[in-house]
C-alpha positions in Angstrom: 50.1 12.6 -17.6 50.9 14.5 -21.3 50.8 11.4 -23.1 47.1 10.6 -24.4 45.7 7.9 -22.1 43.7 4.8 -23.9 40.1 4.0 -22.8 39.9 1.1 -21.1 37.0 -1.0 -19.2 36.7 -1.7 -15.5 34.1 -3.5 -13.8 32.2 -2.1 -10.7 30.2 -3.6 -7.5 26.7 -2.2 -8.3 24.8 -3.9 -5.1 22.8 -7.2 -5.4 20.1 -8.3 -7.5 16.6 -9.7 -5.0 18.3 -12.7 -5.0 21.7 -12.1 -3.6 23.6 -12.1 -6.7 26.0 -9.8 -7.3 25.3 -6.6 -10.5 28.4 -5.3 -11.6 29.2 -2.4 -14.3 31.5 -2.3 -16.2 32.5 1.3 -17.3 34.9 2.7 -19.6 37.8 5.0 -17.6 40.9 6.1 -18.7 44.3 5.9 -15.9 45.7 8.8 -15.7 48.2 7.1 -12.7 48.5 3.4 -11.8 45.3 2.2 -10.0 43.5 5.6 -10.4 41.0 5.9 -12.8 39.0 8.7 -14.7 35.8 8.0 -15.7 34.9 8.6 -19.2 31.0 8.2 -18.5 28.5 8.3 -15.7 27.0 5.3 -14.8 24.0 3.7 -14.8 24.0 1.9 -11.5 26.9 2.2 -9.3 25.7 5.0 -6.4 28.0 8.2 -6.1 29.8 8.3 -9.2 29.8 10.8 -12.5 31.4 11.0 -15.6 35.1 12.7 -14.6 34.7 12.0 -11.2 38.7 10.1 -10.2 38.6 7.3 -8.2 40.5 4.1 -6.8 39.5 0.4 -6.8 40.2 -2.0 -4.6 39.6 -4.7 -6.6 40.7 -7.3 -3.4 37.3 -5.9 -1.9 35.5 -4.8 -4.9 35.4 -1.4 -3.1 35.9 2.2 -4.7 36.6 5.8 -3.3 36.3 9.0 -4.8 39.7 11.0 -5.1 38.5 13.8 -6.6 34.8 14.8 -8.0 34.8 16.5 -11.3 31.4 18.9 -10.5 29.0 16.5 -13.2 25.7 15.1 -12.3 25.0 11.8 -13.2 21.3 11.9 -14.4 19.5 8.1 -14.9 16.0 8.5 -17.0 14.0 5.6 -17.2 10.6 4.7 -19.1 8.7 1.2 -19.0 8.5 1.7 -23.0 10.5 2.9 -25.6 12.8 5.9 -25.2 13.0 7.5 -28.2 10.7 10.3 -27.5 11.4 11.2 -24.6 15.6 11.2 -26.2 14.2 13.2 -28.9 13.0 16.0 -26.7 15.2 15.6 -24.0 19.0 15.4 -24.9 19.1 18.7 -27.5 17.5 20.6 -24.2 20.3 18.9 -21.9 23.3 19.6 -24.0 22.8 23.2 -24.2 23.3 23.7 -20.2 26.8 21.4 -21.6 25.1 18.6 -20.9 26.1 15.3 -22.6 24.5 11.6 -23.1 27.1 9.0 -21.6 24.2 6.2 -22.3 20.9 5.2 -24.0 19.7 2.1 -25.1 15.6 1.1 -25.1 14.7 2.0 -21.8 17.2 4.5 -20.3 19.3 7.1 -20.7 22.0 8.6 -18.9 23.5 12.2 -18.9 26.4 13.9 -17.1 25.2 17.9 -16.0 27.8 20.2 -14.5 26.4 20.7 -11.4 26.9 25.0 -12.0 24.1 25.1 -14.2 21.9 24.6 -11.4 19.4 21.8 -9.9 16.3 23.5 -10.7 17.0 24.5 -13.8 17.7 20.5 -14.5 15.1 19.7 -12.8 12.8 21.8 -14.7 13.7 20.2 -17.7 14.0 16.7 -16.5 10.3 17.3 -14.7 8.8 18.6 -18.9 9.9 15.4 -20.1 10.7 12.9 -17.7 7.8 12.5 -15.8 4.7 11.1 -18.1 1.5 9.5 -15.5 3.8 7.3 -14.5 5.6 5.5 -17.8 9.0 7.3 -17.0 11.4 9.0 -14.4 14.4 10.1 -13.3 16.8 10.3 -10.7 20.2 11.3 -9.6 22.7 9.0 -9.7 25.4 10.9 -7.4 23.2 13.7 -4.8 21.9 10.9 -2.2 23.4 8.0 -0.5 21.6 6.0 2.1 22.8 6.5 6.0 20.8 4.4 8.7 17.5 3.7 5.8 17.1 6.5 4.8 18.4 9.2 2.1 20.4 12.0 2.7 22.3 14.6 0.0 25.7 13.3 -0.4 27.0 17.1 -0.5 29.7 17.0 -2.5 28.9 20.3 -4.6 28.9 22.8 -1.7 32.4 23.1 -2.5 32.0 23.5 -5.8 29.5 26.0 -6.2 31.4 28.0 -3.1 32.6 31.6 -4.0 35.9 32.1 -4.3 
């Protein structure tokens, strides 16, 4: 679609709280085709998605389906205390890789980084700045999925990284 897309917000189901109440997350998206949404940011709570992914939403069921992967990894950094010091060191290094800071609050950072940067390089940077004696940590938001109570790699990146 050639015309400028207007950014809007959609609400997606992210899971349940301990008390059984639903957790939802509002995400900024554009709608290139009716019912198809392009994520303008990586989510903080919804698993399996990252900035630039194209999804279809079934509002009746509260579910979504990935139509096309962007190749971005969703990385979440969390801290027990203020995250400013971590952000000051981490953001420039992630930006050098071409990554973006999609969200920040007092205790969380959410980044989008293209998988072609390499898991090893990304993980070395994250471990250097966000693994400080239990005070902070990081995790991927779209690399693992739960199957039969265990986390298993999603492997969506294999097609993206495959030599042509």
